[in-house]
C-alpha positions as CSV (number, residue, x, y, z in Angstrom):
1,M,105.8,98.1,133.7
2,N,107.1,95.3,131.4
3,L,103.9,94.9,129.2
4,F,105.6,96.6,126.3
5,N,109.1,95.0,126.7
6,F,110.0,93.3,123.6
7,S,113.6,92.5,124.3
8,G,114.6,89.3,122.6
9,K,111.6,89.4,120.2
10,V,111.8,89.7,116.4
11,A,109.1,91.7,114.7
12,V,108.5,91.7,111.0
13,I,106.7,94.8,109.7
14,T,105.4,94.9,106.0
15,G,104.8,98.2,104.3
16,A,107.4,99.7,106.6
17,S,108.9,102.3,104.2
18,S,106.6,105.0,105.4
19,G,103.6,106.1,107.3
20,L,102.0,103.8,109.9
21,G,104.4,100.9,109.2
22,A,107.5,103.1,109.7
23,D,106.0,104.5,112.9
24,A,105.3,101.0,114.1
25,A,108.9,99.9,113.3
26,R,110.1,102.8,115.4
27,G,107.7,101.8,118.2
28,F,108.8,98.1,118.3
29,A,112.5,99.1,118.2
30,E,112.1,101.6,121.0
31,H,110.7,98.9,123.1
32,G,113.5,96.5,122.6
33,A,112.5,94.3,119.6
34,D,114.7,93.5,116.7
35,V,112.9,94.6,113.6
36,A,112.8,93.4,110.0
37,L,111.4,95.9,107.6
38,L,109.8,94.7,104.4
39,A,108.6,96.9,101.6
40,R,109.2,97.5,97.9
41,R,111.2,100.7,98.2
42,K,114.5,99.5,99.6
43,E,116.0,103.0,99.7
44,K,113.4,104.2,102.1
45,L,113.8,101.2,104.2
46,D,117.6,101.7,104.4
47,S,117.0,105.2,105.6
48,L,114.7,104.0,108.4
49,V,117.2,101.2,109.3
50,E,120.0,103.8,109.7
51,E,117.6,106.0,111.9
52,I,116.7,103.1,114.2
53,N,120.2,101.6,114.5
54,Q,121.7,105.0,115.5
55,K,119.5,105.0,118.6
56,D,120.7,103.2,121.7
57,G,120.2,99.4,121.4
58,G,118.1,99.7,118.1
59,R,118.6,96.7,115.7
60,A,116.8,97.0,112.3
61,F,117.3,95.0,109.1
62,A,115.6,95.7,105.7
63,V,114.6,93.4,102.9
64,A,113.0,94.5,99.6
65,C,109.7,92.7,99.3
66,D,106.5,92.9,97.2
67,V,104.0,91.0,99.4
68,A,101.7,90.6,96.4
69,D,104.3,88.2,94.9
70,E,104.4,84.9,96.7
71,K,107.8,83.8,95.6
72,N,109.3,87.2,96.4
73,T,107.7,87.1,99.8
74,Q,109.0,83.6,100.6
75,A,112.5,84.6,99.7
76,A,112.3,87.7,101.9
77,V,111.1,85.6,104.8
78,D,114.1,83.2,104.2
79,V,116.4,86.2,104.4
80,V,114.9,87.4,107.6
81,L,115.1,83.9,109.3
82,N,118.7,83.6,108.2
83,H,119.5,87.0,109.7
84,Y,117.5,86.6,113.0
85,S,116.8,82.8,113.1
86,K,113.2,83.3,114.2
87,I,110.1,85.6,113.9
88,D,108.0,86.3,116.9
89,I,105.7,89.1,115.7
90,L,104.3,89.8,112.3
91,L,102.6,93.1,111.5
92,N,100.8,92.9,108.1
93,N,100.7,96.7,107.3
94,A,101.2,96.7,103.5
95,G,98.2,97.9,101.7
96,V,96.8,100.0,98.7
97,A,93.8,102.2,98.4
98,F,92.4,103.9,95.4
99,G,89.0,105.3,94.4
100,G,86.4,103.6,92.3
101,S,83.2,101.7,92.3
102,V,81.9,98.5,90.9
103,E,80.9,100.4,87.8
104,S,84.1,102.2,87.1
105,M,86.9,99.9,88.2
106,N,88.5,97.4,85.9
107,D,89.8,93.9,86.7
108,A,93.3,95.1,87.0
109,D,92.3,97.4,89.9
110,W,90.4,94.7,91.6
111,D,93.3,92.3,91.3
112,R,95.8,94.8,92.6
113,A,93.7,95.5,95.7
114,I,93.2,91.8,96.4
115,D,96.8,90.9,95.7
116,V,98.2,93.4,98.2
117,N,95.6,93.8,100.8
118,L,94.5,90.2,101.1
119,K,97.0,87.9,99.4
120,G,99.9,89.9,100.8
121,I,98.8,88.8,104.3
122,I,98.3,85.2,103.1
123,H,101.8,85.2,101.6
124,T,103.6,86.4,104.7
125,C,101.6,84.2,107.0
126,K,102.1,81.1,104.8
127,Y,105.9,81.3,105.3
128,I,106.0,82.7,108.9
129,I,103.5,80.6,110.7
130,P,105.2,77.3,110.4
131,G,108.1,78.6,112.6
132,M,105.7,80.1,115.1
133,R,103.9,76.7,115.2
134,E,107.1,74.8,115.8
135,R,108.0,77.3,118.8
136,K,104.3,77.5,119.9
137,Y,104.5,81.2,120.0
138,G,103.4,84.0,117.8
139,R,101.7,87.4,117.5
140,I,100.1,88.4,114.2
141,I,98.5,91.8,113.8
142,N,96.7,92.6,110.5
143,I,95.9,96.2,109.6
144,A,92.4,96.5,108.3
145,S,90.5,99.9,108.2
146,V,87.5,101.6,109.6
147,N,86.3,101.3,106.0
148,A,85.9,97.6,106.6
149,I,83.0,98.5,108.9
150,I,81.6,101.7,107.5
151,A,81.5,103.2,104.0
152,D,81.3,106.6,102.5
153,K,78.2,107.9,100.6
154,P,79.7,110.9,98.6
155,A,80.7,109.5,95.1
156,A,84.2,111.2,95.4
157,L,85.0,108.9,98.3
158,W,83.8,105.6,96.9
159,R,86.5,102.9,97.3
160,H,84.7,99.6,96.8
161,A,87.8,97.5,96.4
162,Y,89.2,99.0,99.6
163,N,85.9,98.3,101.5
164,M,85.8,94.7,100.3
165,T,89.5,93.8,100.9
166,K,89.7,95.4,104.3
167,A,86.6,93.7,105.4
168,G,88.2,90.5,104.1
169,V,91.2,91.2,106.4
170,I,88.8,91.0,109.4
171,G,87.3,87.7,108.1
172,L,90.8,86.3,107.5
173,T,91.9,87.3,111.0
174,K,89.0,85.5,112.6
175,G,89.7,82.4,110.6
176,M,93.3,82.4,111.4
177,A,92.7,83.0,115.1
178,A,90.2,80.0,115.2
179,S,92.9,77.8,113.6
180,Y,96.1,78.9,115.3
181,T,95.5,80.2,118.7
182,Q,95.7,76.6,120.0
183,Y,99.3,76.6,118.9
184,G,100.1,79.8,120.9
185,I,99.7,82.1,117.9
186,T,97.3,85.0,118.3
187,T,95.8,86.8,115.4
188,N,94.1,90.2,115.7
189,A,93.3,93.2,113.5
190,I,93.4,96.9,113.9
191,C,91.0,99.2,112.0
192,P,92.5,102.7,111.8
193,G,90.5,105.7,111.0
194,L,92.0,108.7,109.1
195,F,95.7,109.2,109.7
196,E,98.1,111.4,107.8
197,T,100.3,109.0,105.8
198,E,102.0,109.1,102.5
199,M,98.8,107.5,101.1
200,T,96.5,110.2,102.4
201,E,98.6,113.3,102.6
202,N,98.2,114.2,98.9
203,T,94.6,113.1,98.6
204,L,92.3,113.2,101.6
205,F,94.4,115.7,103.6
206,K,94.3,118.1,100.7
207,A,90.6,118.0,100.3
208,T,89.5,120.8,102.6
209,D,85.8,120.0,102.3
210,F,86.4,116.3,103.2
211,L,88.5,117.2,106.2
212,H,85.9,119.6,107.5
213,M,83.3,116.9,107.1
214,Y,85.5,114.3,108.8
215,N,86.2,116.6,111.8
216,A,82.5,117.5,112.0
217,L,81.5,113.8,112.1
218,C,84.3,112.3,114.2
219,P,83.7,112.5,118.0
220,A,87.5,113.3,118.4
221,S,87.0,116.2,116.0
222,R,90.4,115.4,114.3
223,P,92.3,112.8,112.4
224,G,94.7,110.4,114.2
225,A,98.0,111.9,115.1
226,K,101.6,110.4,114.3
227,G,102.2,107.5,116.7
228,E,98.7,107.1,118.0
229,L,98.4,103.7,116.4
230,N,101.5,102.3,118.1
231,A,100.1,101.5,121.5
232,P,97.2,99.3,120.1
233,I,99.7,97.5,117.9
234,L,102.1,96.9,120.7
235,F,99.3,95.7,123.0
236,F,98.3,93.0,120.5
237,A,101.9,92.0,120.2
238,S,102.5,91.9,123.9
239,E,102.7,89.2,126.5
240,G,99.7,90.7,128.1
241,A,97.5,89.9,125.1
242,G,98.1,86.2,125.0
243,Y,94.4,85.5,125.6
244,V,93.2,88.0,123.1
245,S,92.7,86.5,119.6
246,G,90.4,86.9,116.6
247,Q,89.5,90.5,117.6
248,Y,89.5,93.7,115.7
249,L,90.1,97.1,117.3
250,L,88.8,100.4,115.8
251,V,91.3,103.2,116.3
252,D,89.2,105.9,114.7
253,G,88.4,108.6,117.3
254,G,84.9,107.3,117.6
255,L,84.0,107.8,113.9
256,S,82.5,104.4,113.6
257,I,79.9,104.9,116.4
258,V,78.2,108.0,114.9
């Protein structure tokens, strides 16, 4: 009954201004965690903070942060530590996705994907892990993607930088787990399938042919629904997952098995 009781824990969520990050922030807060919300769009974070704090017992705090910028991320982590004094849980959710292939993409596109999807995780972990090591406790959850495991054949869906960087998230997760689990810090990854978010609602969800194809291929016959990623995230962050590290979990309605 207490598996998802996060009372007394502090959770940092990056990319928390909308979509899966905002849903996760609500989930952690509803289960007792104090949450620190990081994203570039402070006005959206402030709105979510107000929503969470209006609920019984909710405690949320927002910091503007671009995880692609190391110094900016270090400063944001310092603000969180000054506010809460510790960080127990880190959900690395910030990410970007855009179309393109190795033929069509320029260096700026590749650099942006790497800076946010990979180096963004490196930057947060660099400044949060030392405190976790000192206290011999930490839960790190990295959001990868089903597209780290499978790719799309139709040219309209080619996203080579996304494939590459999200596969890199899984490799980084394994490397960190091998290094830090001995200090009481678990590191795991979640690979979502298609969910409706701010990133997908005006692209994939408006492509009728794509949705028809996705639903036909996916064993669940539908995209993920709002909130369906929360339980896997909360599990990896929970006390019950203390012996689970270096793993990645596909939350994709079975898409990756067909």
